[in-house]
A tleap script that builds the chain and sets N, CA, C and O, in Angstrom:
source leaprc.protein.ff14SB
mol = sequence {
  NMET LEU PHE HIE VAL ARG ARG VAL ASP ASP
  GLY CYS PHE ARG ARG SER ILE CYS GLU ALA
  MET CYS ALA CYS HIE ALA LEU GLN ALA VAL
  SER VAL ILE ARG ALA GLN PHE THR ASP ARG
  TYR THR VAL VAL ASN TRP PHE ALA MET THR
  LEU PHE LEU VAL LEU GLY GLY MET HIE GLY
  LEU PHE ARG PHE GLY GLU GLY GLY HIE MET
  ILE LYS VAL TYR GLU LEU PRO HIE ALA SER
  VAL ARG ALA ALA CLEU
}
set mol.1.N position { 111.084 107.376 94.100 }
set mol.1.CA position { 110.586 106.277 94.570 }
set mol.1.C position { 110.227 105.762 92.937 }
set mol.1.O position { 110.745 104.757 92.450 }
set mol.2.N position { 109.132 106.747 92.113 }
set mol.2.CA position { 108.539 106.631 91.392 }
set mol.2.C position { 109.404 106.859 90.300 }
set mol.2.O position { 109.974 105.909 89.764 }
set mol.3.N position { 109.504 107.595 90.056 }
set mol.3.CA position { 110.745 107.749 89.046 }
set mol.3.C position { 111.169 107.052 88.515 }
set mol.3.O position { 111.045 107.076 87.291 }
set mol.4.N position { 111.826 106.151 89.090 }
set mol.4.CA position { 112.947 105.168 89.315 }
set mol.4.C position { 111.942 103.430 88.481 }
set mol.4.O position { 112.157 102.584 87.613 }
set mol.5.N position { 110.844 103.794 89.512 }
set mol.5.CA position { 109.800 103.403 88.318 }
set mol.5.C position { 109.882 102.269 87.942 }
set mol.5.O position { 109.994 101.051 88.079 }
set mol.6.N position { 109.683 104.051 86.889 }
set mol.6.CA position { 109.152 104.717 85.448 }
set mol.6.C position { 110.067 103.277 84.430 }
set mol.6.O position { 109.552 102.782 83.427 }
set mol.7.N position { 111.164 102.929 84.871 }
set mol.7.CA position { 112.071 102.159 83.796 }
set mol.7.C position { 112.753 100.516 84.222 }
set mol.7.O position { 113.797 99.902 84.001 }
set mol.8.N position { 111.532 100.295 84.911 }
set mol.8.CA position { 111.405 98.689 85.225 }
set mol.8.C position { 110.460 98.344 84.183 }
set mol.8.O position { 109.337 98.801 83.973 }
set mol.9.N position { 111.081 97.503 83.604 }
set mol.9.CA position { 110.017 96.417 82.162 }
set mol.9.C position { 109.072 95.611 82.847 }
set mol.9.O position { 108.409 94.988 82.019 }
set mol.10.N position { 108.655 95.306 84.281 }
set mol.10.CA position { 108.001 94.190 84.031 }
set mol.10.C position { 106.985 95.201 85.483 }
set mol.10.O position { 107.164 95.984 86.416 }
set mol.11.N position { 105.601 94.216 84.538 }
set mol.11.CA position { 103.878 94.914 84.846 }
set mol.11.C position { 104.179 94.528 86.370 }
set mol.11.O position { 104.104 95.183 87.409 }
set mol.12.N position { 104.504 93.376 86.131 }
set mol.12.CA position { 104.059 93.078 87.326 }
set mol.12.C position { 104.505 93.175 89.571 }
set mol.12.O position { 104.160 92.805 90.693 }
set mol.13.N position { 105.568 94.050 88.688 }
set mol.13.CA position { 105.966 94.606 89.967 }
set mol.13.C position { 105.078 96.364 89.936 }
set mol.13.O position { 104.593 96.977 90.888 }
set mol.14.N position { 105.143 96.742 88.522 }
set mol.14.CA position { 104.561 98.078 88.198 }
set mol.14.C position { 103.135 97.889 88.685 }
set mol.14.O position { 102.816 98.869 89.358 }
set mol.15.N position { 102.208 97.042 88.601 }
set mol.15.CA position { 101.016 96.280 89.123 }
set mol.15.C position { 101.219 96.383 90.846 }
set mol.15.O position { 100.259 97.029 91.267 }
set mol.16.N position { 102.201 95.942 92.077 }
set mol.16.CA position { 102.677 96.192 93.317 }
set mol.16.C position { 102.688 97.580 93.233 }
set mol.16.O position { 101.544 97.985 93.024 }
set mol.17.N position { 103.408 98.371 93.299 }
set mol.17.CA position { 103.720 99.052 93.341 }
set mol.17.C position { 103.001 100.122 93.548 }
set mol.17.O position { 103.174 100.970 94.425 }
set mol.18.N position { 101.949 100.071 92.497 }
set mol.18.CA position { 100.424 101.380 92.257 }
set mol.18.C position { 99.136 100.410 93.833 }
set mol.18.O position { 98.728 100.953 94.859 }
set mol.19.N position { 98.907 99.121 93.420 }
set mol.19.CA position { 98.554 98.685 94.804 }
set mol.19.C position { 98.955 98.836 96.043 }
set mol.19.O position { 98.202 98.518 96.963 }
set mol.20.N position { 100.350 99.405 96.304 }
set mol.20.CA position { 101.211 99.461 97.803 }
set mol.20.C position { 100.951 100.746 98.259 }
set mol.20.O position { 100.866 100.959 99.469 }
set mol.21.N position { 100.783 101.837 97.242 }
set mol.21.CA position { 100.928 103.206 96.964 }
set mol.21.C position { 99.513 103.793 97.120 }
set mol.21.O position { 99.368 104.889 97.662 }
set mol.22.N position { 98.173 102.885 96.525 }
set mol.22.CA position { 96.778 102.949 96.583 }
set mol.22.C position { 96.814 103.192 98.473 }
set mol.22.O position { 96.450 104.139 99.170 }
set mol.23.N position { 97.461 101.783 98.829 }
set mol.23.CA position { 97.803 100.960 100.636 }
set mol.23.C position { 98.261 102.659 101.036 }
set mol.23.O position { 97.410 103.548 101.055 }
set mol.24.N position { 99.558 102.885 101.305 }
set mol.24.CA position { 100.189 103.878 101.845 }
set mol.24.C position { 99.175 105.291 101.879 }
set mol.24.O position { 99.050 105.972 102.897 }
set mol.25.N position { 98.526 105.577 100.657 }
set mol.25.CA position { 97.991 106.318 100.469 }
set mol.25.C position { 96.698 106.489 101.380 }
set mol.25.O position { 96.697 107.505 102.076 }
set mol.26.N position { 95.414 105.506 101.497 }
set mol.26.CA position { 94.560 105.755 102.422 }
set mol.26.C position { 94.464 105.307 103.662 }
set mol.26.O position { 93.557 105.312 104.495 }
set mol.27.N position { 95.312 105.003 103.649 }
set mol.27.CA position { 96.337 104.471 105.852 }
set mol.27.C position { 96.444 105.736 105.989 }
set mol.27.O position { 95.626 106.244 106.755 }
set mol.28.N position { 97.356 106.564 105.385 }
set mol.28.CA position { 97.500 107.523 105.755 }
set mol.28.C position { 96.556 108.946 105.388 }
set mol.28.O position { 96.892 109.903 106.085 }
set mol.29.N position { 95.642 109.178 104.590 }
set mol.29.CA position { 94.488 109.340 105.542 }
set mol.29.C position { 93.649 109.371 106.286 }
set mol.29.O position { 93.041 110.370 106.671 }
set mol.30.N position { 93.373 107.382 106.849 }
set mol.30.CA position { 92.306 107.596 107.288 }
set mol.30.C position { 93.197 108.087 109.494 }
set mol.30.O position { 92.594 108.349 110.535 }
set mol.31.N position { 94.666 107.975 109.210 }
set mol.31.CA position { 95.625 108.684 110.163 }
set mol.31.C position { 94.880 109.809 110.514 }
set mol.31.O position { 94.407 110.054 111.624 }
set mol.32.N position { 94.760 110.882 108.885 }
set mol.32.CA position { 94.854 112.008 109.238 }
set mol.32.C position { 93.641 112.283 109.510 }
set mol.32.O position { 93.491 113.317 110.162 }
set mol.33.N position { 92.186 111.383 109.076 }
set mol.33.CA position { 91.204 111.721 109.484 }
set mol.33.C position { 90.296 111.570 111.144 }
set mol.33.O position { 89.278 111.983 111.699 }
set mol.34.N position { 91.602 110.600 111.419 }
set mol.34.CA position { 91.060 110.395 112.734 }
set mol.34.C position { 92.047 111.868 114.170 }
set mol.34.O position { 91.621 112.248 115.261 }
set mol.35.N position { 93.613 112.333 113.295 }
set mol.35.CA position { 93.352 112.923 114.281 }
set mol.35.C position { 92.973 114.201 114.002 }
set mol.35.O position { 93.527 115.181 114.499 }
set mol.36.N position { 91.622 114.275 112.866 }
set mol.36.CA position { 91.299 115.721 112.396 }
set mol.36.C position { 90.164 115.749 113.449 }
set mol.36.O position { 89.802 116.907 113.655 }
set mol.37.N position { 89.483 114.813 114.188 }
set mol.37.CA position { 88.567 114.407 114.734 }
set mol.37.C position { 88.292 114.517 116.606 }
set mol.37.O position { 87.417 114.770 117.433 }
set mol.38.N position { 89.956 114.064 116.468 }
set mol.38.CA position { 89.754 113.697 117.518 }
set mol.38.C position { 90.808 114.700 118.584 }
set mol.38.O position { 91.152 114.434 119.736 }
set mol.39.N position { 90.996 115.349 118.140 }
set mol.39.CA position { 92.072 116.672 118.130 }
set mol.39.C position { 91.750 117.892 118.200 }
set mol.39.O position { 90.558 117.980 118.497 }
set mol.40.N position { 92.161 118.726 118.091 }
set mol.40.CA position { 91.674 120.462 117.630 }
set mol.40.C position { 91.627 120.625 115.682 }
set mol.40.O position { 92.341 120.345 114.719 }
set mol.41.N position { 91.108 120.870 115.795 }
set mol.41.CA position { 90.268 121.158 113.721 }
set mol.41.C position { 91.023 121.629 113.713 }
set mol.41.O position { 91.282 122.301 114.711 }
set mol.42.N position { 92.333 121.625 112.083 }
set mol.42.CA position { 92.782 122.602 111.955 }
set mol.42.C position { 93.085 122.896 110.074 }
set mol.42.O position { 92.514 122.138 109.290 }
set mol.43.N position { 93.849 123.840 109.618 }
set mol.43.CA position { 93.230 123.249 108.581 }
set mol.43.C position { 93.926 122.362 107.392 }
set mol.43.O position { 93.368 121.783 106.459 }
set mol.44.N position { 95.192 122.428 107.685 }
set mol.44.CA position { 96.455 121.005 107.165 }
set mol.44.C position { 96.003 120.394 107.319 }
set mol.44.O position { 96.534 119.566 106.579 }
set mol.45.N position { 94.978 119.738 107.930 }
set mol.45.CA position { 94.282 118.405 108.870 }
set mol.45.C position { 93.204 118.688 107.412 }
set mol.45.O position { 92.953 117.559 106.990 }
set mol.46.N position { 92.592 119.596 106.637 }
set mol.46.CA position { 91.864 119.093 105.877 }
set mol.46.C position { 92.484 119.501 104.559 }
set mol.46.O position { 92.008 119.119 103.490 }
set mol.47.N position { 93.587 120.307 104.644 }
set mol.47.CA position { 94.370 120.063 102.951 }
set mol.47.C position { 95.031 118.298 102.834 }
set mol.47.O position { 95.076 117.679 101.771 }
set mol.48.N position { 95.508 117.720 104.236 }
set mol.48.CA position { 95.680 116.942 103.753 }
set mol.48.C position { 95.061 115.155 104.141 }
set mol.48.O position { 95.540 114.036 103.955 }
set mol.49.N position { 94.108 115.544 104.595 }
set mol.49.CA position { 93.697 114.102 104.124 }
set mol.49.C position { 92.423 114.407 102.615 }
set mol.49.O position { 91.505 113.604 102.449 }
set mol.50.N position { 92.608 115.732 101.601 }
set mol.50.CA position { 91.790 116.080 100.397 }
set mol.50.C position { 92.898 115.025 99.683 }
set mol.50.O position { 92.804 114.054 98.932 }
set mol.51.N position { 94.149 115.854 100.426 }
set mol.51.CA position { 95.285 114.907 99.072 }
set mol.51.C position { 95.469 114.015 99.232 }
set mol.51.O position { 95.844 113.428 98.217 }
set mol.52.N position { 95.390 113.126 100.545 }
set mol.52.CA position { 96.180 111.796 100.158 }
set mol.52.C position { 94.531 110.797 100.330 }
set mol.52.O position { 94.600 109.569 100.274 }
set mol.53.N position { 93.688 111.225 100.453 }
set mol.53.CA position { 91.916 111.005 99.615 }
set mol.53.C position { 92.317 110.595 97.735 }
set mol.53.O position { 92.613 109.525 97.203 }
set mol.54.N position { 92.086 112.492 96.968 }
set mol.54.CA position { 93.019 111.925 95.645 }
set mol.54.C position { 94.123 111.613 95.307 }
set mol.54.O position { 94.483 111.867 94.157 }
set mol.55.N position { 94.798 111.108 96.020 }
set mol.55.CA position { 95.876 110.023 96.264 }
set mol.55.C position { 95.927 108.686 96.069 }
set mol.55.O position { 96.533 107.969 95.274 }
set mol.56.N position { 95.189 108.502 96.932 }
set mol.56.CA position { 95.067 107.425 96.790 }
set mol.56.C position { 93.951 106.439 96.093 }
set mol.56.O position { 94.041 105.262 95.742 }
set mol.57.N position { 92.634 107.571 96.016 }
set mol.57.CA position { 92.152 107.367 94.891 }
set mol.57.C position { 92.190 106.978 93.116 }
set mol.57.O position { 91.496 106.283 92.373 }
set mol.58.N position { 93.199 107.702 92.979 }
set mol.58.CA position { 93.861 108.307 91.715 }
set mol.58.C position { 94.982 106.832 91.687 }
set mol.58.O position { 94.914 105.893 90.894 }
set mol.59.N position { 95.656 106.959 92.454 }
set mol.59.CA position { 96.021 105.418 92.551 }
set mol.59.C position { 94.788 103.753 92.634 }
set mol.59.O position { 95.068 102.644 92.180 }
set mol.60.N position { 94.009 103.997 93.066 }
set mol.60.CA position { 93.136 102.866 92.637 }
set mol.60.C position { 92.737 102.767 91.707 }
set mol.60.O position { 92.883 101.784 90.980 }
set mol.61.N position { 91.811 104.242 91.333 }
set mol.61.CA position { 91.464 104.394 89.911 }
set mol.61.C position { 91.699 103.587 88.647 }
set mol.61.O position { 90.861 103.144 87.862 }
set mol.62.N position { 93.804 103.439 88.605 }
set mol.62.CA position { 94.887 103.728 87.955 }
set mol.62.C position { 93.970 101.977 87.964 }
set mol.62.O position { 92.968 101.598 87.358 }
set mol.63.N position { 94.597 101.499 88.630 }
set mol.63.CA position { 94.974 100.330 88.681 }
set mol.63.C position { 94.013 99.294 88.918 }
set mol.63.O position { 94.476 98.256 88.446 }
set mol.64.N position { 92.368 99.005 89.669 }
set mol.64.CA position { 91.302 98.464 89.532 }
set mol.64.C position { 90.280 99.082 88.971 }
set mol.64.O position { 89.124 98.816 89.300 }
set mol.65.N position { 90.587 100.003 88.037 }
set mol.65.CA position { 89.410 100.336 87.208 }
set mol.65.C position { 89.769 100.111 85.941 }
set mol.65.O position { 90.471 99.155 85.610 }
set mol.66.N position { 89.296 101.005 85.119 }
set mol.66.CA position { 89.263 100.749 83.923 }
set mol.66.C position { 90.998 100.786 83.344 }
set mol.66.O position { 91.390 99.879 82.610 }
set mol.67.N position { 91.950 101.938 83.771 }
set mol.67.CA position { 92.437 101.832 83.712 }
set mol.67.C position { 93.716 101.123 83.500 }
set mol.67.O position { 94.696 101.299 82.776 }
set mol.68.N position { 93.303 100.131 84.521 }
set mol.68.CA position { 94.275 98.496 84.508 }
set mol.68.C position { 94.568 97.938 84.049 }
set mol.68.O position { 95.487 97.152 84.280 }
set mol.69.N position { 93.698 98.102 82.822 }
set mol.69.CA position { 94.703 97.380 81.913 }
set mol.69.C position { 96.121 97.771 81.614 }
set mol.69.O position { 96.957 96.964 81.208 }
set mol.70.N position { 96.416 99.370 81.888 }
set mol.70.CA position { 97.112 100.023 80.285 }
set mol.70.C position { 98.106 99.571 81.590 }
set mol.70.O position { 98.386 100.673 82.061 }
set mol.71.N position { 98.720 98.668 82.343 }
set mol.71.CA position { 99.845 98.209 83.426 }
set mol.71.C position { 99.771 97.317 82.202 }
set mol.71.O position { 98.634 97.124 81.769 }
set mol.72.N position { 100.840 96.705 81.529 }
set mol.72.CA position { 100.747 95.840 80.646 }
set mol.72.C position { 102.296 94.652 81.462 }
set mol.72.O position { 103.348 94.897 82.052 }
set mol.73.N position { 101.691 93.614 81.093 }
set mol.73.CA position { 102.927 92.101 81.554 }
set mol.73.C position { 103.331 91.673 79.541 }
set mol.73.O position { 102.642 91.089 78.705 }
set mol.74.N position { 105.109 92.479 79.423 }
set mol.74.CA position { 105.411 91.781 77.827 }
set mol.74.C position { 106.019 90.981 78.041 }
set mol.74.O position { 106.902 91.302 78.837 }
set mol.75.N position { 106.075 89.375 77.561 }
set mol.75.CA position { 107.684 88.094 78.457 }
set mol.75.C position { 108.165 88.698 76.037 }
set mol.75.O position { 107.493 88.945 75.037 }
set mol.76.N position { 109.720 88.608 76.420 }
set mol.76.CA position { 110.297 88.438 75.093 }
set mol.76.C position { 109.880 87.183 74.464 }
set mol.76.O position { 109.737 86.083 74.996 }
set mol.77.N position { 109.714 87.519 73.275 }
set mol.77.CA position { 110.234 85.535 72.700 }
set mol.77.C position { 111.091 84.952 72.733 }
set mol.77.O position { 110.973 83.755 72.996 }
set mol.78.N position { 112.446 85.553 72.466 }
set mol.78.CA position { 113.933 85.100 72.995 }
set mol.78.C position { 113.554 84.098 74.527 }
set mol.78.O position { 113.759 82.900 74.719 }
set mol.79.N position { 113.249 84.613 74.983 }
set mol.79.CA position { 113.041 83.715 76.044 }
set mol.79.C position { 112.398 82.367 76.631 }
set mol.79.O position { 112.493 81.728 77.678 }
set mol.80.N position { 111.497 82.234 75.082 }
set mol.80.CA position { 110.625 81.265 75.201 }
set mol.80.C position { 111.382 80.156 74.380 }
set mol.80.O position { 111.394 78.975 74.726 }
set mol.81.N position { 112.077 80.696 73.145 }
set mol.81.CA position { 113.283 80.268 72.460 }
set mol.81.C position { 114.558 79.363 73.206 }
set mol.81.O position { 115.058 78.299 72.841 }
set mol.82.N position { 114.806 80.045 74.146 }
set mol.82.CA position { 116.304 79.406 74.782 }
set mol.82.C position { 115.445 78.160 75.929 }
set mol.82.O position { 115.970 77.257 76.580 }
set mol.83.N position { 114.315 78.466 75.858 }
set mol.83.CA position { 113.538 77.268 76.404 }
set mol.83.C position { 113.574 76.004 75.884 }
set mol.83.O position { 113.786 74.862 76.294 }
set mol.84.N position { 113.317 76.525 74.909 }
set mol.84.CA position { 113.323 75.488 73.380 }
set mol.84.C position { 114.350 73.830 73.450 }
set mol.84.O position { 114.159 72.616 73.511 }
set mol.85.N position { 115.823 75.136 73.371 }
set mol.85.CA position { 116.262 74.375 72.923 }
set mol.85.C position { 117.600 74.180 73.707 }
set mol.85.O position { 118.383 73.288 73.380 }
savepdb mol mol.pdb
quit
């Protein structure tokens, strides 16, 4: 999914995808944390918790941190020229 989003030029859509990925990874991390502490302890759960927390944190940092300005929204000049005609 993310490889196909790279070709999309709409910055608002890319921001929404980044926010959605952050939320999905955070919810997955919460569910694995709950499974880890309510069921038996396994190494796989610790690995999954770490992975989802890192992925969610990176998406959140990219979108809401200092990197949030890197997702640009460009408007083409020909769209305003057509509206003026």
